[in-house]
VMD Tcl script that draws the C-alpha trace (Angstrom):
set ca {
  {-0.20 -0.23 -0.05}
  {1.24 3.34 -0.55}
  {1.61 5.44 2.28}
  {0.29 8.47 0.67}
  {-3.07 6.88 0.13}
  {-2.96 6.21 3.85}
  {-3.99 10.00 4.52}
  {-6.93 9.86 1.99}
  {-9.61 8.60 4.97}
  {-9.25 11.99 6.79}
  {-8.09 10.00 9.80}
  {-4.75 10.87 11.76}
  {-1.97 8.72 10.12}
  {0.85 7.56 13.01}
  {3.78 6.36 12.08}
  {7.39 4.86 14.01}
  {10.58 4.70 13.14}
  {13.57 2.51 14.20}
  {17.35 1.70 13.64}
  {18.71 -1.51 12.20}
  {21.25 -2.71 14.55}
  {24.57 -1.62 13.91}
  {26.22 -5.14 14.20}
  {25.72 -7.66 11.52}
  {24.05 -10.69 13.07}
  {22.15 -9.25 15.61}
  {18.92 -8.67 13.96}
  {17.26 -11.03 16.30}
  {17.55 -8.39 19.22}
  {14.98 -6.34 17.01}
  {12.29 -9.28 16.91}
  {10.91 -8.25 20.61}
  {11.09 -4.65 19.85}
  {8.93 -5.40 16.89}
  {6.37 -6.97 18.33}
  {6.15 -4.48 21.13}
  {5.74 -1.63 18.29}
  {3.07 -4.15 16.61}
  {0.88 -3.72 19.75}
  {0.89 0.07 19.34}
  {-0.69 -0.19 15.57}
  {1.30 2.18 13.60}
  {0.03 2.83 9.91}
  {3.72 2.19 9.24}
  {7.12 2.00 10.40}
  {10.31 3.40 8.99}
  {13.53 2.12 8.89}
  {16.84 4.38 8.69}
  {19.59 3.91 6.38}
  {23.12 4.18 8.41}
  {26.68 4.33 7.09}
  {28.59 1.05 6.00}
  {27.44 0.70 2.39}
  {26.43 -2.85 0.82}
  {25.87 -3.84 4.83}
  {23.91 -1.33 5.69}
  {21.42 -1.60 2.60}
  {21.03 -5.33 3.38}
  {20.21 -4.82 7.31}
  {17.73 -1.56 6.37}
  {15.72 -4.00 3.45}
  {15.93 -6.89 5.42}
  {14.37 -5.38 8.43}
  {11.91 -3.66 6.22}
  {10.80 -7.05 5.14}
  {10.52 -8.35 8.45}
  {8.15 -5.37 9.31}
  {6.08 -6.25 6.19}
  {5.72 -10.01 6.96}
  {6.12 -10.68 10.42}
  {4.01 -7.73 11.35}
  {2.18 -6.95 8.80}
  {2.43 -3.10 8.79}
  {3.39 -1.32 5.75}
  {7.53 -0.43 6.03}
  {8.78 2.98 4.65}
  {12.82 1.97 3.83}
  {15.32 5.05 4.00}
  {17.62 5.14 1.26}
  {20.16 7.80 0.80}
  {22.15 8.56 -2.32}
  {25.41 10.57 -0.93}
  {27.70 7.76 -1.21}
  {26.13 5.17 -3.66}
  {26.61 5.36 -7.39}
  {23.57 4.92 -9.80}
  {24.27 1.53 -10.51}
  {24.40 0.79 -6.65}
  {21.05 2.48 -6.29}
  {19.63 0.48 -9.14}
  {20.71 -2.68 -8.05}
  {19.26 -1.92 -4.45}
  {15.71 -0.85 -6.09}
  {15.99 -4.10 -8.01}
  {16.31 -6.18 -5.25}
  {13.86 -4.87 -2.36}
  {11.14 -6.01 -4.23}
  {11.45 -9.56 -3.37}
  {10.97 -8.40 0.56}
  {7.24 -6.70 -0.64}
  {8.75 -3.02 0.20}
  {6.48 -0.74 -2.11}
  {7.66 2.79 -0.05}
  {10.85 4.55 0.28}
  {11.71 7.60 2.03}
  {14.44 9.11 -0.55}
  {17.30 11.04 1.04}
  {20.73 12.43 0.21}
  {22.08 11.56 3.46}
  {25.06 13.09 5.48}
  {28.62 13.50 3.81}
  {30.19 10.85 4.94}
  {33.27 12.23 7.85}
  {36.25 11.12 5.59}
  {34.71 13.26 2.64}
  {34.46 10.59 0.04}
  {31.18 11.00 -1.51}
  {29.54 10.02 -5.02}
  {27.90 12.33 -7.70}
  {25.47 10.75 -9.47}
  {22.96 11.95 -7.52}
  {23.51 15.42 -5.87}
  {20.37 16.17 -4.08}
  {17.28 13.91 -2.81}
  {15.31 15.08 -5.73}
  {17.30 13.20 -8.30}
  {16.97 10.32 -6.17}
  {13.44 10.81 -5.51}
  {13.34 10.38 -9.47}
  {15.44 7.43 -10.20}
  {13.03 5.60 -7.18}
  {9.74 7.05 -8.47}
  {10.70 5.33 -12.38}
  {10.72 1.93 -10.68}
  {6.84 2.35 -9.33}
  {7.61 3.03 -5.63}
  {5.99 5.28 -3.40}
  {8.26 7.94 -2.69}
  {8.70 10.07 0.40}
  {10.38 12.86 1.39}
  {12.13 14.92 4.08}
  {10.97 18.45 4.71}
  {12.11 21.12 7.07}
  {10.11 23.24 9.02}
  {12.67 25.93 9.75}
  {14.68 25.59 6.22}
  {17.33 23.21 5.48}
  {20.37 23.91 6.92}
  {22.22 24.69 3.62}
  {19.10 26.92 1.93}
  {20.07 30.37 1.75}
  {16.50 31.48 2.73}
  {12.99 29.98 3.07}
  {11.81 30.82 -0.46}
  {14.44 28.83 -2.22}
  {14.06 26.26 0.48}
  {10.11 25.85 -0.35}
  {11.26 26.12 -4.38}
  {13.52 23.09 -3.73}
  {10.69 21.41 -2.13}
  {8.37 21.78 -4.85}
  {10.91 20.80 -7.36}
  {11.22 17.35 -5.22}
  {7.72 16.78 -5.07}
  {7.59 17.34 -9.09}
  {10.18 14.64 -9.30}
  {7.89 12.10 -7.57}
  {7.58 12.70 -3.93}
  {3.67 12.12 -3.00}
  {4.32 12.20 0.76}
  {6.47 14.38 3.38}
  {7.75 13.62 6.97}
  {9.24 16.87 8.34}
  {12.09 17.29 10.75}
  {11.96 17.74 14.12}
  {10.69 21.22 15.60}
  {10.04 22.65 19.31}
  {7.57 25.00 18.46}
  {4.25 24.53 16.91}
  {3.97 27.35 15.28}
  {7.28 26.72 13.25}
  {5.39 23.73 11.56}
  {2.09 25.50 11.21}
  {4.17 28.46 9.63}
  {5.43 25.92 7.31}
  {2.37 24.64 6.22}
  {1.03 27.74 5.09}
  {4.22 28.82 3.32}
  {4.32 25.34 1.18}
  {0.46 25.14 0.47}
  {0.77 28.67 -1.23}
  {3.47 27.58 -3.11}
  {0.83 24.98 -4.61}
  {2.57 21.70 -2.83}
  {-0.68 19.74 -1.68}
  {0.93 16.39 -0.88}
  {0.11 14.73 2.71}
  {2.95 16.20 4.91}
  {3.38 14.61 8.62}
  {4.71 16.46 11.55}
  {8.40 14.29 12.81}
  {8.63 14.04 16.62}
  {11.37 13.00 18.30}
  {11.60 11.84 21.96}
  {14.27 13.63 23.85}
  {16.42 11.28 25.71}
  {19.35 13.39 26.52}
  {20.74 16.69 26.43}
  {23.68 15.71 24.24}
  {21.59 13.90 21.72}
  {19.25 16.97 21.16}
  {21.82 19.22 20.81}
  {23.71 17.38 18.52}
  {20.46 16.76 16.34}
  {19.48 20.61 16.28}
  {23.21 21.28 15.07}
  {22.94 18.60 11.94}
  {19.40 19.78 11.35}
  {19.16 23.62 11.70}
  {16.05 23.52 14.11}
  {16.10 26.07 17.05}
  {15.72 25.22 20.59}
  {13.55 27.77 22.68}
  {15.69 29.39 25.46}
  {13.57 28.50 28.12}
}
mol new
graphics top color blue
foreach p $ca { graphics top sphere $p radius 0.5 }
foreach p [lrange $ca 0 end-1] q [lrange $ca 1 end] { graphics top cylinder $p $q radius 0.2 }
display resetview
């Protein structure tokens, strides 16, 4: 089921996000977690894509497949392109159909610390077009306060519109602390003609250092109080 169609009924769509285990061979530790998450009955569960090349691809796609077959919940598999060639992405897209995966969150990803990146896909919008051409439902990221690399909100909105034109049919926002940041963002993009479903991204705060690191990476602002 394409995730964008989940919003057509008008009910609240609720999703969760999980991280694959960092070590290969420890996937068994996730089954108990998946069973507990299934009891919450989310509409879909997204699976992040970590560093590690082919190992990361295998872990993410396998876990997404388990969510679909074991939990009977729609998975949203993250896919990044900053360190992958077009050939590698095409190979991934061809292989994950074996897991019954129908939806992909197309992301550029963080530039590797060693600076080694590939340039077949310069932006997530380029990856979105490739994913959409394979018939997958394509989700994308959006930033209520603007992407950290955008010079201004107008440019950020135009880039987001281009992402939609390249096949993205559902958006998940970066975290935010003030609701008005999200509501102002919705007003701005709706005026620009972006009418796809937009889901508010929420991150539980587990530590001060964790949230400070996240906002440094994504550009969100922490209220002074």
